[in-house]
N, C-alpha and C positions, 0 to 999 in steps of 0.2 A: 645707659644699662636698663634703667627703669622702663624706659620707653620701648625697648626691644622686649623686654620680658612682657610687658601689657599687649604688645603687638602679637607676640607668639601666643599669649593666652588667648586672645580674641580669635586669632586663627584657630586654635584648638576648640574653642567653644563652639565656632561656625561649623567646623568639621564634625565635631561630635553631635551637634544639633542636626546636621544634615543627614548623617548616618542614622541617628535615632528616627528621625522622620522616614527615612528609606525603610527601615526595618518595620516601622508601624504600618506604613503603606504596604509593604510586602506581604506581612501578616494578614492584613485585612483582604488583600487580593487574593490570597491563598484561600480564604473562607469563601469567598463569592463566586470565584471563576469556576467554569465547568472544565472537567479534565479533557484538555485538548489532544491528549495522547491515549485516549481510551482503547484504540485498536492495537495498541502495543501490550496491552494488559496481558494478553494471552502468554506472552513470553515469561510472565512471573511463575507459570506452571511448569516450565521446561525441565527443571532440576529434580521436581518432585514427581512428575507424571509422565512426561514425554521423554522417556529414556531408551526407546527402543523402536523408534519411527519406521514404519514399513511402507507406508503409502503417504506421499505428500505433494504440495505443489508450491512454487514461488511465485512471484509476479506482482504487477500493480493491481488496482481495484478489480480488473477483469478476471484476474485469478482469485481474488478475495472473495468474488461473488458467484464464481461459476463452478465451484467445487463444493458439493455438499455430502460429507463422508458418513452421513447418519446410518445408512444401511450397511456400510462396509465395517463400521467401527462397532455400532451396537448390536447389530444382528450377526454379523460374520466374525467379529472379534479382532480386526486389523487395528493396529495402532496407527492412526493417521493424524497428519497436522497440516494446517493451512498456513504457510509462512507468508502469504502475501499481504500487502497493505496498500492504502490508497496513495497513488503516485510514487510507489516504489520502483527505482531504476535498477538495472542489472549489477551496478557495482555495490548497491546495499544488498541486494540478494545475495551476491557473492560473500559480502562480509558477514551476513547472518548465517549462512551455511558453513563459513569458516569457523565462526564462534561456536557453533553446535555441532561441530564435526562429529564428535562422541556420541551424539545422541540418535544416530542412524543405526538401523538393524544392519545385521551382515548382509542381508538382501533387501533392497528397497527400490520402490518405484517412484519416479518424480515426474509431474507434469509441468513443462516450462511453457508458459503463455508467450507468444509473440504477438504484439498488438501493432496496429498501423503506426502507433507512435512510440514504439519501444526503442527505437534507435535515434530519437532526438531528445532534446532537453524538454522535460515535463514542466518546469517553473518558468514563470514569466518575469520574475524579478529577484534581486537579491534578497529582500526581506522575506519572500515567500520561500526561497531556498532555505533560510535560516530556520524558518517555522517547520517545514518538512523535515529537516535534518534533526531538529531538536529531539524528535521522539525517540531516535536511535541512542540517544544519550542516555536514556531512561533504562536501557537494558544490555546495549553492548559495551564491552570492554573497551577502552580508548584505543587500543592497539588495532582493534578491527575497524574503527570508524573512519570512512574515507574523509581525507582532509581534516582530521581531528583539530579542533579549535578550543582551546582552554576557556575562552570567554564563554562560548555557547554552553560549554559544560557547566560553567559557574552560574549563569543566568538559569539554567534548565533546572539545576537541582537546588539552588539556594536563593536566587533572586528572580524569579519570573517576572516580578513588577517591570523590570528593565526591558522586557519584550512585550509588554501589555499592548501598546499602541493604543488604538481607539477603545480597545476592551477595558482601559483604565476607568472608564466611565461607571463601570459596575460597581467601584467603590463607592460611588454616591448614589444612594437608592432614588433619591427625587429626580436627578438628572436622567439616571437610567429608566425610570418609568415614564418620564416625558418623552424621551427619544422612542421608547417602544411604542407609545400612543401614537406619536407622529408617524412612525413607520406603518402602523396598522391602518391609519387613516389616509395616508399619501400613498401607500404602496399599491401596487396594480393588483387588480381582481383576478384570483385564480381562474384559469380557463377550465371549464367543466369537461372540455372535449379532451380525451386521453391522447387521441391522434394529434391534436394541435400542440398538447403539452410535450409530447414526444418529439415532435418536429422542431419545436423551439429548443428544446435540450439537446437535440442532436446537432443543431446549428451552433449553439453555444460551445458544445464540447469539440466540434469540428475547428471552429475558428481558435479555441484555445491551444489545441494540438498543433495547428498548421500555420497559424499567422505569424508573421515576423520572425520566421526561422530561415537561417541562410542555408543550413544542411539538414535535411531530413534523416540521414543515414550517416551519423557521426562514427568516425573509426573507433573512438574509445568506447562507444556503447557495443559495437560490434566485438571489440576485444574482450569486453566485460562477459559477453555471452560465451565466447570461447572459453573464458576462465571458468565459467560455470559448468560447461560441458567437461572440461578437464577435470574439475572437481568430482563430477559424477563418475567418470571413468576411473579416477583414483581411488575412489570409495565404494566400488562395486554397487552403483546406483544405476538402474535401468531408467534411462531417461527418453521422453518423447517431447518434441516440440508441438505446440497446439495453438491454434487460434480460435478464441472461443466465439460463441454465437453473438451477433449484433441484429438490431432490427434494420429492416431495409431503409429506414429514415436515416440512419447513421451511416451504414455501409454505402449507400449510393451517393453521398456527397464526395467521396473519394474518386477522382478520376480513373479511367481504366489504365492510363499511363502510370500513375502512381501505384495502383495495385499491381501492375505487372512489374515494376520495378522492385517493389516489396516482396513480391513472390520470387522474384529471380534471386534477391539477396538470401532470402531463407532457404530456398533450395539449395543454394550454392553451399551454405553452411551445413545443411542437412547431408548432402553429398560428400563433403570434405570430411566431416566427422562420423558419418554412418549413423547418425541420430535421426530416426523417421520423423516427418512433419505431417500433421493432420489439420486441415482447415475447415473450420465450422463458421466461419465468418458470415456465409451467406446461405446457410443450411435452410432449406424451405420449411423444415419441421420448426424452425423458430423465427425466421426473419419476418415473417408477418403474423406471429402469434404474440400479440402484445399481452396478453395474459401471463406469459413467461417472463416478462421484464418489469424492472423497478423505473428504468428509464430507457432512454434510446439505445445503451450499449452495455446496460449491466442486467444480468439475470436476477430475478427474485428468488425466494427459497423454493418456490414450486419448480420454477424453470431450472434452478440448479439442480435439483433432485431429479428431474427428468434428464438434463444433460448428463450428469454423473452416471445415471443408469445407461445411457445410450452409449458412452465411451467404454464402459465396462463390458458391453456386448461387441463393439465395433472395433476396438483397437487391438490388433492381435497380440502386440507385446504386452499389453496390460492383461489380456485373457490368459497368456501363456504364465505371467507372473502370479496370477491368482491360483492357476492350476497346480503349480510347483511349491508355492510358498505357503506355509501353513500359518494362520493367524496366531498372534501371541496372547490373545485372550483379553487385552486390555481394551478400555472404552474411552470415548471422548469425556473430558470433564463437563459435567453439566453446565450449560450456560456459556460454553466457549466454542460456539459455533459463529460463523459469519453473522454480524448484526444486520440482517436484511431488512 
């Protein structure tokens, strides 16, 4: 009996020691890590500020960086919000819209970006999928999170150390400094040519989105988009489908056959739902104007301001909305614009 007691005591001590060490490392990691979900911080202001949204967009990073509502919000007084985040897929767009259903004005206008990769899987492996989905656990209610996983919820809120991976080295300053020094000395020298940099980034983006994919137009992604369009219809939201501008370095990598298949799909969705589609992917005002881009397929702040001004003048449905809907007088929260 004594031996059993000693054995159980040792097991308890080992478990308690392991838990204590985990808590210490977790606390330390929380002090040194950078916020990996900073783009989701804007949702902290939803309940206090964005309660009557009149103009908005969803989408992945193309949506996040293509729409700049400064003039519409600060000068004209419309309440605007950018729901888009990096690598955000339509199922998460729909989850966010469902969560904040009550935050839309009685009359609202929504831009719905469709990119060349909108209908395939953005992530390349399971660990990346977990990382990208974790940010939604910081602001979405569990009932809205696609494929909700209690373990991901636990590590996101309480034990981020369990998902630290290589980032764990930040806990040990001396090792972190040596690695940083090695990266600086051994890393490639930045190319001073903007054109060459954009070409390289375009290739990297293309291969990320297109390589090792069995199906570029997944039925579930298409269904997710139909869900979003149904949401707009049910909530009196005027929607348009839109492809944002790309540089020619990015757009030209996609074959004419692929673009034609993409266009046929989007046109069929637009025709079936009655939602208009506008394609600015190869707009000559942008495609070779690198001063409007931060990289091969993302507009910078200046480009986003120009693009938003163009669609304000060129999209009939948006013009009609602005002519008949009065602004509610609210402004953007300072600092909560896209982090160009």
